[in-house]
Structures are given as structure tokens and as C-alpha cells.
C-alpha positions, 0 to 999 in steps of 0.5 A, a space after each residue: 438496531 440500525 445496521 453499520 454497513 462498508 461498501 469495500 466494492 465500488 464497481 458498478 454491479 451487473 444489476 444496472 445493465 438492465 438499465 440501459 443502452 446498448 450504447 451504454 453497454 459499449 461504454 461502459 465495455 470500453 470504460 471497463 477494458 482502459 480501466 487500468 490506465 483510468 485507475 478505479 476512481 476515474 471508472 467510477 465516476 464515467 460508469 455512474 455518468 453513463 447511468 440511464 436518463 429518465 425520458 419524461 416523454 408526455 408525463 409531468 415533469 414536476 408535481 406538486 400536492 398540497 393540502 386541502 382538507 382540514 387542518 391537522 389536529 397534531 403532529 401525527 395528524 400532520 405525518 398522515 398528511 404529509 404520506 398521503 401528498 406524496 403518494 398523489 404527488 409520485 401517482 400524477 409523475 407516473 408513478 415510482 415504476 417511472 423510476 425504479 424497474 424490478 430487481 433494482 437496489 434503490 437509496 432513498 437519501 433523507 435529511 437525517 443530518 440532526 439530532 431533532 425531531 419532525 416538529 422541529 423540521 430539520 429533518 425530513 419527515 419519517 412518513 414520507 420517507 417510509 412512503 418512498 419505501 413502500 412504494 419503491 418496493 411495489 414497483 419492483 425494488 429488491 432492496 431499498 436502503 435507507 441512511 444519511 452521512 448526518 452532521 450530528 452524531 447518527 447515534 442520537 440523530 437517527 433515532 431523533 429523526 423517527 426514520 428508522 423505525 417508519 422505513 424499517 416497517 415497510 421494509 427497508 434497511 436503514 443504515 450507517 455510513 462508515 466515514 473510513 470507507 469513503 473513496 476519493 472520485 474524479 468528478 470533472 467539476 468546473 470547480 470540484 475536480 475530486 471528492 471523497 463520495 460513498 461508494 454506497 449511494 454510487 452503487 446503488 442503480 437508483 438515489 431517490 433524492 428526498 430533502 426537507 425545506 430549511 433555512 441554512 446559515 449559508 447557503 440561504 437554503 437547504 433544498 434538492 441540491 444541497 442535500 447530495 452534500 450527504 454522499 461526501 464527506 469533508 463538507 467545509 471544502 463547500 463552504 466558500 463557494 457553495 454555490 458553484 460546488 453543488 452544481 459540480 456535484 449535482 451535475 456529478 449526480 445526475 438527478 433522476 428523482 427529487 421529492 422535496 418535503 415541505 410539510 414542515 418549514 424551518 424558516 430561521 436558525 437553519 440547518 439544526 433549527 431547534 425552537 418550534 416557532 421557527 417552524 411552519 406548516 406549508 403542508 405541501 409535497 413536490 416531485 420531479 426530473 428538474 432539480 433547479 425546479 424543484 429547489 425554485 419552489 422551496 425557495 418560495 416556501 421560505 418565503 424568498 425568491 428563487 434568484 435570491 439562493 445562490 445554488 438555483 441560480 447556479 444550477 440555471 446557469 449550468 443547465 441543470 433545470 429550470 427556474 421558472 417551474 412554472 414553464 415545465 410539465 407542472 401538474 399540480 393537485 389539491 389533496 384533501 
């Protein structure tokens, strides 16, 4: 049974303090002292904005794992390839311990938006989600939670995606979101000033963004930046200016680890799809700390230029990352 969860408190947990520098602690202390004047939503925004950023050091900023072995004979074999690719991609990135600290509560945010099976490529591959959960626990996570704000009815999306059974097999809590429990949060964007966000995502010590690569009728692609729309309600408010709105949301979310599922790619009629003729097998998984770079790769997996995707262009212009992912500290792997 999938648990139904609603968080009433949006105050950052004490466990997150172990992740912060002394300077961050002082920022939090000052914010707490002024909470009455600032208002709870603004305090939440400031607290989340103070999260520790990953210091890339000499480690790769992005890894790409491509399958070089024999073609999969069936869907089950494709899913096994997916699990192997994400394990190799994270290992090459420095391991999950680079991002997950002992005692962390981690939220894994896949696409679970649609009443579609993994073969139809509208939701994230379940074995990728399961592998991420497993690696989080191995790195010391106290809890790992998995969930999304579905577009179709969650009671249909979740079972069809097969993500719950895969995630729970590895010990994760699979949760539905209560749409009546969002909080209006000041995000301070250039275009978007406030958003109704699910506090569950903000309360986690780490949110791992795990979208599938697919076509989208409005934005031309669903990739890492677009996947953040699942942390909010009233998503239709973005539809008039998706690239600019995604920049504001992404800047607020401060990506620390994103994983791109390019195993099965929905090349047309997204975001929901449904026709297997629109699905191509790319057997590629990427992981990294540069969300713009990952989305640029995703565009290429769709057969498009990164410059054709408005959010990629806007993200680079806003300083969220580099479109030219080959200019990063990049590690490419041939996995078999």
C-alpha cells in the first residue's frame, strides 16, 4: 500500500544542520531571529537557499554511461541495463556518498506523472529509481522517500509506472502528495515571485531529481529543469512563459544532483505518449551537478539541438549551468 503523507510543518529539520558550514549556521540563526517579521514562507525560502552546495573539486561535474553490450532481448533486460548504467554513472561521479550524508532524509523525485507503463517511456524507469534508493541507503541515508505530483490520477500513475514496487523493494517510502497541503512560498524569481510548493520536498536534506527524457508539446522537452514542476501545484501558470518560469524555479531549488534517464526516450507526442512507435531505445544514463548541461544532453538524445530548447538557453543565460557539456569535467563510460 502506498502511504498518503501530508507534512504540516515546514521548518527545516535539525538534521540538516550537520550539512552546513558555520557561516550557514549563522545565516540560519539570523533568519530564525527575524522569522516573525519575515513571515514563515520567506523564512523557508531563505533556509532552503542556504543549503550546502557540492564542491566539485577534481571530481567529474557530469558522467554519461552508455550501454555497449548486446541489445536487450526484452523489457526486463532493458530495465537491468538501466540499473547497471545508473550505478556506473554515479560511481564515476564520485559515488553517492559525495551527495548523501549519514542520517540524511533523501527525496528521490522521478517522473510519475502519467498512467503509463515503463515501456511507454512517459515515467522514469523504475529500476533507475530503485538503484538510486539503494545507493542512498548504502551512503548512510536514514530515510529515502519517493514521490511526485502526478498529472493523471496518482492511484493509476503509481501502479502503472512500477516505481512503487521497485522503490519499496529497496526500502524506500513511496508517498502520495496531498494537494491541499501546499504552502505559498516566496521564491524571489525574476518572473515568478511566489509558488504553492509541497513542503515535503523542501524539508528533505537532499532532493535527487530523476527525470526521463521525453518530448513535450509545449516546452519541446521534459528534462531536469522541467521535472521540478512536480514540486508545485498550479503548473498551468507556467505555460505562458515556460523557460523563464523554469529558471526561477530551478534557481530556488538549487540543484545538487540530477540524473537523466535516457534508456527509453519518448521522441514524440509527449509528455504522455502511449504509442510504442514513439519510443526509441537509447540506453543512456547521465548524472551530474550541472542541470543545464544534463538538459543539453537530453535535447541531443531527442534528436534536437540544445539551442532548440528554450529552458536550456534561458538556464545558461541565467548562469545555472553550461549548455556545452563537453567543456565540463566530463567522464563518458561504455558499459557492458
